[in-house]
N, C-alpha and C positions, 0 to 999 in steps of 0.2 A: 693794594694799596698802592703799589708802582702807577696805577691807572689814575687813582688819588690824586697823587702828586704833579702827573702830568695834566691832570684837566684843571688845577689850582691857577694858572697861569698860561691862558689857551692862546692869548695874543703876544707874539712875540715883540720885542722891544724895535722899535725903528728908530731912525737917525734924524726925526724931523725937531723942529723947533719946540715941540710938545715934551718933547724928551729929557730938554736940558732940566739942571736942577732948580726946584722951585723953593728949595730952603737955603738960606743966606750962607752959612758955615757948616763946616764939617760936626763941628760940636752942635749945631742944632739937627742934623741928622741922627746922630750918635741918641740925645735926648728923646727924639720922635722913637728910636728902635729900644729906647729902654720904657717908653710909656707902651708901644707894644705889646712889648713881653709881660707886662704888669696885667695887660687888658687883658691877652691871651696866654694867662700862665700855665694852661694845661698844655701848650703845645712847644713852650718855651724852652729852650735847652740851657741849661747853667753848668754844663761840664767845664773841663780845662778847654775846649775845642772849640769854644764860641758859636755864636749865632749860624746854625745851619751848617756848623762843621768846619767853617771857612776861616776860621782862626781869630787874632793873629796868634801864632806859635812862638814859645818861649825856645830859646836856643835849644837847652837841653832836649825838649819834646821833639825838635828838628831831629836832631842827631837819634832819639830814641827809634824815631819814624824811620827815618834812613836805614839802620840797621836792621830793622824789621823786615823791611821792604825785600831784601836780598838774604835773610835767612828764613824768618816764622813764613810770610807770604807764601813763598814758593810751596813749601813743603807742606802746609796747612792746605791750599789749593788744591793737590795734587790727591792727599787723602781724601777731601772732602767729595771730590771728584769718582774716587774709585769707590768709595760707600755707597754713593749715590748709584753707580754702574751696578753695582754688586746686588745690592737690593732689588734695584731694577732685572737683573737676570734671576733672581730669586721669583722675585713677582710671574713674571715669562715663562719659568717652567711649570710653576705649580700652577700657572691657572689653563695651561696649555690641556685641548680638548674639553674645554669648560665653557659653557655660555654665560653670559653675563646676565644679572637679575634685572630685569626691566620694569619691577613694580607695578604691572597692571596694565591693561586696557588705557587706562585713563591718563597715564603719562605718555603715551606714545605721541611721536612727533606729527604736528597736522599740520595743514596749509597754512592757518593762523599763526604759526609760530611758535607751536608748543616746544618743549624741552624734553629729549628722551633720557630719562633717569635709567643708568646701567651702571651697575656696579658688580664687584667679586665680593662683598662684605658679607654677603646672604650666603656665600659657599661655604657648605657644611663640613665635617670630617677632619680629617688628620692634616689635609693641604691647606685650608684656613686656619688651622693651629701654627703651622710652620710659617706660614705670610706673616702673623699675627705676632708670633715670638720674635721674628729676624728683624721684625719692622719695629719693635721695641727696642731689640738689642742694638741695632746699629744706629736707631735715633739717637741714643743717650751715647753710642761711640763716636757720633758726630759731634754732639755738643762737647766731648772731651774733646777733640779735635780742635775745636772753636775755643779752649782755652774754658771751660765749666769742668774743672776736674772735680769738684764736690757740689752736691746741690740739698742742703739741708732741708727735711719738711718737717712741719710740725702740725699738730692737732688740736686745737686750743680745747676741746671737748677732753681728750686724754691729757692732757697738760694739767688743764685745772681741778681734773680726779686726782692725778700723781700730788700735786700741790695740797689738795685737803685731805690726804691722809696724812697721819703723823708719822709713821713710821717710816715715809718716803720722802717727807721732806727739808729732810737735813739736808745743806750744802755738800755733805758728805757723800751722799746717797746719789748725788746728780748723774756724775760720770756713769756712777753702775747701771742707772736709768737708762741714759742714752745707751750705753751699751746692750743692755739688755732688748732694747727695742729693735736695733741694728740686728741684733742676734735673731730676734723673732721672725724679722722679715726674710733673713738669709733663710731660714727655718721652713719658711711656708713657700720660698722659691725654689725649694731644692724638693719639698713634698711635691708641689705642680711638676716640677721636671720628672719626679719619680713617675707620678700618675699618669704624664702622657707617656713615658717609654714603657710603661705597664699595660699600656692602651684600656685605661678605666676613663670613667666618668670623672671629671673634674667637680662637676656640682655636687656630687654623692660627699665630699670632704670639703667640709671648711673647717680650718681652724680656729679655735675659739681662743680668748686670752684666757683663759683657764688651764689651755691645752687639750681639752676635750675637744669632739667632732660635734659636729650640729647640722641637721638636715635643714632646719627652717633658716630662711633668709628672710632679711627684711625687705619692706617694700621698695622696689628697683627706679632709681631716679629716671626721670625722662630724659635728662639732657643734664649735660655740663655747662656751667656759666663760669666764666672768667673774664678779669680784666684785662685790655688789649696793650701790650707795652711794644712789641716788636714782631717781626715774622718768625724769630726765634721762639716764642711762644709756642707756636704748631709744633718746631720739633720736641720741646718739651711735653706735651699732651700725647703726642705720637710715643712718647717712651715711657708715659705712665699709664696710658689707657688704653692707646691706638684706637680716638673715637672716628667718626665723621667729620666734615668741617661743611661750610656751605663755599661754593666756588664758583667762576664762570665757567660758562659752559664749555669757552675755549679753552680750558685748563685742561680739560679731557682729552683734548687734540694736540697737545705739548709732547713731543720727543721725550723720554724717559719719565717725567712727571706724571705724564697722563696716565699711563697703567699704574702708576704708584697711587694715583688719587681715585682711580678706581676700585683698588684694594682696600683703601682705606672707608670704601663707600660714602665717596661725595656727595652731595647735594648742589646737583649743576642748576644755574639759574640764568636765565636771560631778562634781565631788566627791561632792554627794549622792545619783549615781545606784547603785543596788545589784543590778541585773540578774546574774544569775549569766552571760549574755553578754557583759557591759561589762568589758572588757578593763581598765579604769582608766587613771590618768594614763599610769602607766611603761610600759606596754604600747602605747600609742598613741605615746608619746616614742620607743620602742624602736624601733619602725617606721619613724618618720620618719629618724631619726640614720642607720638601717642604709641606706635609700635615699638620702640625703644622701654618704653615704661610698662606695658603688656606683655614684651616675648623676651626672657632672657636671652634667647640666642640671636637676635637682631643686634646690629650695629649701633652702640652709643652715641648720639650725635654729640657736639661740642659746638657751642657758639660765643660771641664776642658781643654782648649786648649795646657796648658803648658804639659800635657801628665805624669806630677808626680805633688809630691809636693815640697815645698821649705820651710825657715825659716820663711815667710812671707815679707819678707824685698827686694825682687826683683822678677821680668817677667822674664819667659825663654822665647824660642822662641815659637811661635804658630804655633801648627798644624794646616792644611786648613781645616781640616774635616766639621766644624762649619760653614766655608764662601763658601763651593765650589756650594751650593745652590744659593747664591746671593742675600738672602732675609735679611730683616734688623736683628739688633740682638738685644737683651739688657744685656749690660755690666755690670756686679756688683762686686762689690770690696768687700773684707772680709779683716780685719785686727784685730789681735788679742794683744793688750798692755798686758804687763806682765812686773811682778815687781820680781817674784820669779823664777817661772817655766813657759816655754814657751810652750804652745799647740800644737806649729806647729811639724807634722808628717815628721821630715827629715830623720834621719838616728837613732832617738832611736827605740828601740826596741817595739813593739805595747803591751806586755803583761806592761814593764815598762811605757809606757807614760800613759796606763789607769791606773795605780795605782798612779803615781803621781798625774794625773787629778782628781781622785775622793780623795786625800789628798788635795788637794788645794780648801779653803774655796771658796776663790770667783774665777771667771774667768771673761775677758772681750772680748768682741767683739763688734767690731764698723763695720757697714755695708755703704757703698755707692753705692747708686742705680743710675746710668747715664741715660740720656736720652735715648731712642729708638736710634741705629744708624742706618740711610739709608744710602746704599751704593750708590756712583756714577757707571753711566754706565763703568766707568774704572776699578773700583774695581770689578763689577758682572763680567766684563770680566779676573777680574786677582785675582784668590783669594789668593794668597799672600802678593799683595798689600793692599787687604781688611784686611786681618788679622794683617798686620805690621801695619796699621793704627789705628785700634780698638786698638792693643797694647800699641802702641803710647799713644795714648788717654789716656787707662785706668792708664799708668804708670803716666802720668803730673797728673789725677785728685788725684791717691791714694796715689801721693809721691813717689812711689816704684823707685827702680833702673831696669833697664833694663841689662839682661844677655844672650851670646850667649849660654850659657849651655844648656844642656839637661840629660835627664835618661842615657844616656852612660855614661855619666861625673860622673853622682852621684854613678852610681854601682864602677866606676874606684876608686873614692874618699873614698866610704864605704868600699871596700877591702882593699885599701892600710891604710885605716885609724884602719882597723882590725889589719893587721900586725903589725901596729907601737904600737898598745895598747898592743898586746901580748908581745911585746919586754919590756914594761916597767912593765908588770908583772911578766917576768923573773927577772928584776932588784930589784925589792921588795921582791921576793921570795930570792933572793941572801943576800938581807939586814938582812929578819928575821932571 
């Protein structure tokens, strides 16, 4: 995402006459920005912090930011770095004397610019269990440090089933059902922990809704698909299911994060590779999706089919990479309600976004987990139809608006917005 924002305005502003304001007044520039926000609505910020998080800020908000900068920000930053370092040490210790999985000879790096796929996600045994459980737990702790103290999750199929039951549809039973669901979840986690300590096979014990055990499992989804609002989406999915993601090859070489990405089983891509033997992003992802579908011990893969982030109110066109294999998918919808600062990473810079995020004492995240979507034969034969149907379902269940815009439109919006903001700065300098 950071590289996308860097590419949006490749030519820095010069001091030539061509950079002088083309609009007659400050009101004209403001009107132009409003028109841009309407045209590129999926990427426009509508929170208290204004366009690109540049304000203007009310006096009360300035005071809150000043207090948070000297209290919340240092504490949260130290805690976040400590958690990152702790999990890196966990990954380092439990991958000692283990060779990374390379995915076969066809993924070996060649002279033509192929990418070596190596990870520790295919590592089995108790060490893998420790890495996954610690990763999920510490990811949730990190979200807590960032102000996401409670993350409500809803499942429309279960909720509708409860509403259709006359015995449980009364308003008095609502809290009871919620606490029952939470109790059921806690029991499942305790059973998993007990099974782990007892060195038993988790696959032999599946807790059913009626409290009985069942050894038969439904068809496993090949991929988790989700709308993309912020880099915080990755932390949530790590805490929920610890899936693999698609990342640039350079991520695997970063300090701390590189080893963690290998433990996640990230699929590394190198867009600039042009070898005839290079399968490309879709080919590599397609193989991992099929593997996750047919092998329950393989790492689940997580994809954001929109290809970029939005302000959280829209769904962009879906790319077909997650649907080419024709396997079932698990749709997940993330929504970030806000009052002051929106945590959506749309057109705001990364550094500014992190500072405002750490300054906000409470942040909100709501999750809607839809049932596994099983494609029809027609959808299997037509990935575009499959992607479109899943997109419409997610938009309906998540109350999101559909948009035909994409990453290219976002770059145009960002570049044009930067030009108008430069003109506003010129007007302000003249007034001063």
